[in-house]
C-alpha positions as CSV (number, residue, x, y, z in Angstrom):
1,X,-0.1,0.0,0.0
2,X,0.9,3.9,-0.3
3,X,-0.3,6.9,1.3
4,X,-2.1,9.3,-0.5
5,X,-2.4,12.7,0.0
6,X,-5.3,14.7,-1.3
7,X,-3.1,17.9,-2.8
8,X,-5.6,21.7,-4.1
9,X,-5.7,22.4,-7.8
10,X,-2.7,25.1,-7.3
11,X,0.2,24.7,-9.5
12,X,2.8,25.5,-6.5
13,X,1.5,23.0,-4.4
14,X,0.5,20.7,-7.1
15,X,3.3,20.5,-9.4
16,X,6.5,19.2,-6.7
17,X,3.4,16.9,-5.4
18,X,3.0,15.1,-9.1
19,X,6.8,15.0,-9.3
20,X,7.7,13.0,-6.0
21,X,4.5,10.8,-7.0
22,X,6.1,9.7,-10.1
23,X,9.7,9.2,-9.0
24,X,8.4,7.4,-5.9
25,X,9.9,10.3,-3.5
26,X,6.3,11.0,-2.2
27,X,2.9,9.6,-1.2
28,X,0.1,9.1,-4.4
29,X,-1.7,12.1,-5.2
30,X,-5.4,13.1,-5.5
31,X,-5.7,16.8,-7.3
32,X,-9.0,18.6,-6.4
33,X,-10.2,21.9,-6.8
34,X,-9.0,24.5,-3.9
35,X,-11.4,24.6,-1.0
36,X,-12.9,21.1,-2.0
37,X,-14.0,18.9,0.2
38,X,-13.3,15.3,-0.4
39,X,-13.9,12.2,1.2
40,X,-10.5,9.8,0.4
41,X,-8.7,7.0,1.6
42,X,-5.8,7.7,3.4
43,X,-3.8,4.5,1.5
44,X,-3.7,3.2,-2.3
45,X,-2.8,0.1,-3.8
46,X,0.7,0.0,-5.2
47,X,1.4,0.8,-8.2
48,X,-1.0,3.8,-8.1
49,X,0.7,7.4,-8.4
50,X,-2.0,9.8,-9.3
51,X,-6.0,9.5,-8.4
52,X,-8.3,11.7,-11.0
53,X,-11.8,12.0,-10.4
54,X,-14.3,12.2,-13.3
55,X,-15.8,15.1,-14.5
56,X,-19.2,12.8,-14.1
57,X,-20.4,13.7,-18.0
58,X,-22.2,10.6,-19.0
59,X,-22.6,8.7,-15.0
60,X,-22.0,9.2,-11.7
61,X,-18.2,10.8,-11.4
62,X,-15.9,8.1,-10.3
63,X,-12.0,7.9,-9.1
64,X,-9.9,6.5,-11.7
65,X,-6.2,5.1,-10.2
66,X,-3.3,5.9,-12.5
67,X,0.3,4.5,-11.9
68,X,3.4,6.4,-12.5
69,X,4.1,4.3,-15.5
70,X,1.2,4.8,-17.5
71,X,1.3,8.3,-17.0
72,X,5.2,8.1,-18.0
73,X,4.2,5.7,-20.8
74,X,1.4,8.7,-21.9
75,X,4.2,11.5,-22.0
76,X,6.9,9.2,-23.7
77,X,4.3,8.4,-26.3
78,X,3.2,12.2,-26.7
79,X,6.7,13.6,-27.0
80,X,7.9,11.2,-29.8
81,X,4.1,12.1,-31.6
82,X,5.0,15.8,-31.0
83,X,8.7,15.7,-32.3
84,X,10.5,15.8,-28.9
85,X,11.0,17.1,-25.9
86,X,9.6,20.7,-25.2
87,X,8.1,23.2,-22.5
88,X,4.3,23.1,-21.7
89,X,1.9,25.7,-20.5
90,X,-0.5,25.0,-18.0
91,X,-3.9,26.0,-19.0
92,X,-6.0,23.3,-18.2
93,X,-7.6,22.2,-14.6
94,X,-4.9,20.2,-12.5
95,X,-7.8,17.6,-11.1
96,X,-8.3,16.6,-14.4
97,X,-6.3,14.0,-16.6
98,X,-5.7,17.0,-19.6
99,X,-4.0,19.1,-17.1
100,X,-2.2,16.6,-14.7
101,X,-0.8,14.9,-18.1
102,X,0.6,18.6,-18.8
103,X,2.6,18.9,-15.6
104,X,4.0,14.8,-16.4
105,X,4.8,15.6,-19.8
106,X,6.8,18.5,-18.4
107,X,8.3,16.6,-15.3
108,X,9.4,14.0,-17.9
109,X,10.9,16.5,-19.9
110,X,13.1,17.8,-17.1
111,X,11.0,21.5,-17.8
112,X,8.8,23.2,-15.6
113,X,5.4,23.9,-17.0
114,X,4.3,27.7,-16.6
115,X,1.3,28.1,-15.6
116,X,-1.8,30.6,-17.1
117,X,-2.4,33.2,-14.5
118,X,-4.9,32.3,-12.0
119,X,-8.7,33.5,-12.6
120,X,-11.0,33.1,-15.9
121,X,-9.2,31.7,-18.9
122,X,-8.3,35.0,-21.1
123,X,-6.7,34.9,-24.5
124,X,-4.0,37.9,-23.1
125,X,-3.1,35.7,-20.0
126,X,-2.3,32.7,-22.2
127,X,-0.3,34.6,-24.3
128,X,1.8,36.1,-21.5
129,X,2.1,32.2,-20.7
130,X,3.6,31.0,-23.8
131,X,5.6,34.0,-24.2
132,X,7.4,33.5,-20.9
133,X,8.9,30.2,-22.7
134,X,11.6,29.4,-23.8
135,X,12.8,30.0,-27.5
136,X,15.1,27.4,-27.7
137,X,13.2,24.9,-27.5
138,X,10.0,23.0,-28.3
139,X,7.1,24.7,-26.9
140,X,3.4,23.3,-26.2
141,X,0.3,23.5,-24.3
142,X,-3.2,22.0,-24.5
143,X,-6.6,23.4,-24.6
144,X,-10.6,22.6,-24.8
145,X,-12.4,23.9,-27.8
146,X,-14.0,26.8,-25.2
147,X,-10.1,28.2,-24.9
148,X,-9.2,27.7,-28.4
149,X,-12.3,29.3,-29.6
150,X,-11.3,32.8,-26.8
151,X,-7.8,32.6,-28.7
152,X,-9.1,32.7,-32.0
153,X,-11.3,35.5,-31.5
154,X,-8.4,37.5,-30.1
155,X,-5.8,36.5,-33.0
156,X,-8.8,37.2,-35.4
157,X,-9.7,40.5,-33.5
158,X,-6.1,42.1,-34.2
159,X,-4.2,41.0,-31.0
160,X,-0.7,40.9,-32.1
161,X,0.3,39.8,-29.0
162,X,-2.0,36.5,-28.9
163,X,-0.9,35.9,-32.5
164,X,2.6,35.7,-31.9
165,X,2.0,33.6,-29.1
166,X,0.2,31.0,-31.0
167,X,2.6,31.3,-33.4
168,X,5.1,30.2,-31.3
169,X,4.0,26.9,-30.2
170,X,4.8,23.8,-31.5
171,X,1.7,22.2,-31.1
172,X,-1.9,23.0,-29.1
173,X,-3.5,19.7,-28.2
174,X,-7.0,19.7,-28.0
175,X,-9.7,17.3,-26.7
176,X,-12.0,17.2,-24.1
177,X,-14.8,16.9,-26.8
178,X,-15.6,17.0,-30.2
179,X,-13.4,20.2,-32.1
180,X,-16.6,22.0,-34.7
181,X,-14.9,22.0,-37.5
182,X,-15.6,25.8,-38.5
183,X,-13.5,26.8,-35.4
184,X,-10.4,24.3,-36.4
185,X,-10.7,25.8,-40.0
186,X,-10.3,29.1,-37.7
187,X,-7.7,28.1,-35.9
188,X,-5.9,26.6,-39.2
189,X,-6.3,30.1,-40.6
190,X,-4.9,32.1,-37.1
191,X,-1.6,29.7,-37.3
192,X,-2.4,27.8,-34.4
193,X,-0.8,24.0,-35.0
194,X,-3.7,21.7,-33.5
195,X,-3.4,18.5,-32.7
196,X,-6.9,16.6,-32.2
197,X,-6.7,14.4,-29.2
198,X,-8.8,11.6,-27.9
199,X,-8.9,9.4,-24.7
200,X,-10.2,9.4,-21.4
201,X,-9.2,9.4,-17.6
202,X,-8.8,5.5,-18.2
203,X,-6.0,6.1,-20.8
204,X,-4.1,8.4,-18.8
205,X,-5.3,11.5,-21.1
206,X,-5.5,11.3,-25.1
207,X,-4.0,8.6,-26.5
208,X,-5.2,8.9,-30.2
209,X,-3.8,11.7,-31.7
210,X,-5.4,13.1,-35.2
211,X,-7.5,9.8,-35.5
212,X,-3.5,7.6,-35.5
213,X,-2.9,5.5,-31.9
214,X,0.2,6.8,-29.9
215,X,2.9,4.2,-29.8
216,X,2.0,1.3,-27.6
217,X,-1.5,1.8,-28.3
218,X,-3.9,-0.6,-29.5
219,X,-7.6,0.3,-31.3
220,X,-10.3,-2.5,-31.7
221,X,-14.3,-1.9,-32.5
222,X,-16.2,-4.8,-30.8
223,X,-19.8,-4.3,-31.2
224,X,-19.7,-0.8,-32.3
225,X,-17.7,0.1,-29.6
226,X,-14.2,1.8,-29.7
227,X,-11.8,-0.5,-27.2
228,X,-8.5,1.0,-26.5
229,X,-4.9,-1.4,-25.3
230,X,-1.9,-0.4,-24.4
231,X,0.8,0.6,-21.3
232,X,-1.3,3.6,-20.5
233,X,-4.5,2.1,-19.2
234,X,-5.4,3.0,-15.5
235,X,-5.5,0.6,-12.8
236,X,-9.2,0.5,-12.3
237,X,-11.7,2.5,-10.2
238,X,-10.4,3.3,-6.5
239,X,-12.7,1.1,-4.6
240,X,-15.3,0.2,-7.2
241,X,-14.7,-3.2,-8.0
242,X,-17.9,-3.6,-10.2
243,X,-17.1,-0.9,-11.9
244,X,-13.3,-2.0,-12.5
245,X,-14.9,-5.4,-14.0
246,X,-17.3,-3.5,-16.3
247,X,-15.1,-1.0,-18.1
248,X,-12.2,-3.2,-18.2
249,X,-11.5,-6.5,-20.1
250,X,-8.6,-8.7,-18.6
251,X,-7.7,-10.9,-21.7
252,X,-4.6,-13.6,-21.9
253,X,-1.9,-11.3,-22.5
254,X,-3.9,-7.8,-23.0
255,X,-6.3,-6.0,-21.5
256,X,-8.6,-3.3,-22.6
257,X,-11.1,-0.6,-22.0
258,X,-14.3,0.2,-22.9
259,X,-14.6,3.7,-23.9
260,X,-18.7,3.7,-24.5
261,X,-18.4,5.4,-27.6
262,X,-19.0,4.6,-31.0
263,X,-16.6,4.9,-34.0
264,X,-14.8,3.3,-36.9
265,X,-11.4,2.1,-37.4
266,X,-9.8,0.9,-40.6
267,X,-6.6,-0.3,-39.3
268,X,-4.6,3.0,-39.1
269,X,-7.3,5.7,-38.0
270,X,-9.6,5.8,-35.4
271,X,-13.0,7.8,-36.3
272,X,-15.2,8.8,-33.4
273,X,-19.6,9.1,-34.2
274,X,-20.7,9.8,-30.7
275,X,-21.4,7.9,-27.6
276,X,-23.0,4.4,-27.7
277,X,-25.4,6.0,-25.0
278,X,-26.7,9.0,-27.0
279,X,-28.7,7.1,-29.6
280,X,-32.3,8.0,-29.3
281,X,-35.8,6.1,-30.6
282,X,-37.8,8.9,-32.2
283,X,-41.1,8.0,-33.9
284,X,-39.6,4.7,-34.0
285,X,-36.3,4.8,-35.3
286,X,-32.4,5.2,-34.0
287,X,-31.0,8.4,-34.5
288,X,-27.5,9.3,-32.7
289,X,-27.5,12.6,-31.1
290,X,-23.9,13.0,-31.9
291,X,-24.2,12.9,-35.6
292,X,-26.8,15.5,-35.2
293,X,-24.8,17.6,-33.4
294,X,-21.9,17.5,-35.8
295,X,-24.2,18.4,-38.6
296,X,-26.0,21.4,-36.4
297,X,-22.1,22.9,-35.7
298,X,-21.4,22.6,-39.3
299,X,-24.1,25.5,-39.6
300,X,-23.1,29.1,-40.0
301,X,-23.2,30.3,-36.4
302,X,-23.8,27.5,-34.5
303,X,-20.5,26.1,-34.4
304,X,-20.8,26.2,-30.5
305,X,-24.0,24.4,-30.4
306,X,-25.1,21.5,-28.3
307,X,-27.7,18.8,-29.1
308,X,-28.9,16.9,-26.2
309,X,-32.4,14.7,-26.2
310,X,-35.9,15.9,-24.5
311,X,-38.7,13.8,-24.6
312,X,-41.8,14.4,-26.6
313,X,-45.1,13.2,-26.5
314,X,-45.6,12.1,-29.4
315,X,-42.0,11.0,-30.7
316,X,-40.4,9.9,-27.6
317,X,-36.9,11.3,-27.0
318,X,-35.9,13.9,-29.9
319,X,-32.9,15.9,-30.5
320,X,-33.0,19.4,-29.3
321,X,-30.7,22.2,-30.0
322,X,-29.1,24.5,-27.2
323,X,-27.1,27.6,-28.5
324,X,-26.3,31.1,-27.9
325,X,-27.4,32.2,-31.2
326,X,-30.7,32.5,-32.6
327,X,-31.6,30.2,-35.5
328,X,-34.3,29.4,-37.6
329,X,-35.6,26.3,-37.0
330,X,-37.1,25.4,-40.1
331,X,-33.6,25.8,-42.0
332,X,-31.6,23.7,-39.3
333,X,-33.8,20.9,-39.4
334,X,-34.2,20.9,-43.3
335,X,-29.8,20.7,-43.3
336,X,-30.1,18.2,-40.5
337,X,-32.6,16.1,-42.8
338,X,-31.0,16.3,-45.8
339,X,-27.8,15.2,-44.3
340,X,-29.2,12.7,-42.0
341,X,-32.9,12.0,-42.8
342,X,-35.9,13.6,-42.2
343,X,-36.1,12.0,-38.6
344,X,-33.2,13.3,-37.7
345,X,-33.6,16.7,-37.7
346,X,-33.8,18.7,-34.1
347,X,-37.5,19.5,-33.0
348,X,-36.4,22.9,-31.1
349,X,-33.8,25.3,-30.4
350,X,-33.4,26.5,-27.1
351,X,-31.6,29.8,-26.8
352,X,-29.6,30.4,-24.1
353,X,-27.2,33.4,-23.0
354,X,-24.4,30.9,-22.0
355,X,-23.7,27.2,-22.4
356,X,-23.1,25.8,-19.0
357,X,-19.8,24.2,-19.1
358,X,-18.1,22.3,-16.3
359,X,-14.2,22.9,-15.3
360,X,-12.8,20.9,-17.6
361,X,-14.4,22.8,-20.1
362,X,-16.7,20.6,-21.8
363,X,-20.4,21.4,-21.8
364,X,-22.6,20.4,-18.8
365,X,-25.3,18.0,-20.8
366,X,-27.0,17.3,-18.0
367,X,-27.5,20.8,-17.1
368,X,-28.2,21.5,-20.6
369,X,-30.7,18.6,-21.2
370,X,-33.0,20.3,-18.1
371,X,-32.8,23.8,-20.2
372,X,-33.7,21.5,-23.0
373,X,-37.1,19.9,-20.9
374,X,-38.4,22.9,-19.5
């Protein structure tokens, strides 16, 4: 067994704690938001080094137990995929796996991550952190789409300091959800070197870059579900044997993680279609909420829209668009219907002042579903 300490998500405390957890000189670490009250065990099984609590976007939050071997294997594979070691800007919360991995990658490269100033994320504070990096090493960061959107807005608005900062980065990893195609195009035009990542806390973060698995990672599709294997897999869920057994499959010589995502794998490149549990039955036909959302986000002005399910007395479950931008329902229905069939056309559009987000930057789909049903 190994001691476990709860560490606030404060770079001054978290960075050295993770460093000690990785090299074995200190206890295992559970990063939490500042001021959060957490009920955690005092000890964890070996070889657990870090415990990450999931955001709970698709169910009850879980405590993912990660070994230093898994985290460092992920960091090494990322370094290889990006072209070498470098310095990192920490722009994501350190109590999520994406933030943990920025710190781990920096530690593995022998560098010190540079945090973005505390407080709400701004393009200006981000630029300050990037421009504080050394210019004789490769430079990286990881963002979610919401942050990327703010950075691109600043560049398009003529902010030269932000423009210079993003163009100084050798790669900007984007994960935490789908990257809308219009935003990706705008980022490319702004000079942002985007690398799309796919993974989960259970895989030590992103383990597939631009559809291609990192070194050592294997992909397969079983009954339409994406399953992942390799040295980056978590030990399981802390103190939750049944969930661990349901999510991790032990086979002779190989262990697999069941992602719950629907996808396609051609032996070289992975494409994610959506969540297996986002398929609804509407009018007696199956419709993927993920595909509807992708079609909606391709429409002008709706790149940040989110599609959720809502109940309907006539149709059963129906797709509903939640957006900050007013849009004509029939125009949206016609566009989605032409692409996916009329049954997939959204039934309603709900306009809100802001899309509610989790601390990770992902849309809070449960809050959005409540808005869509009200």
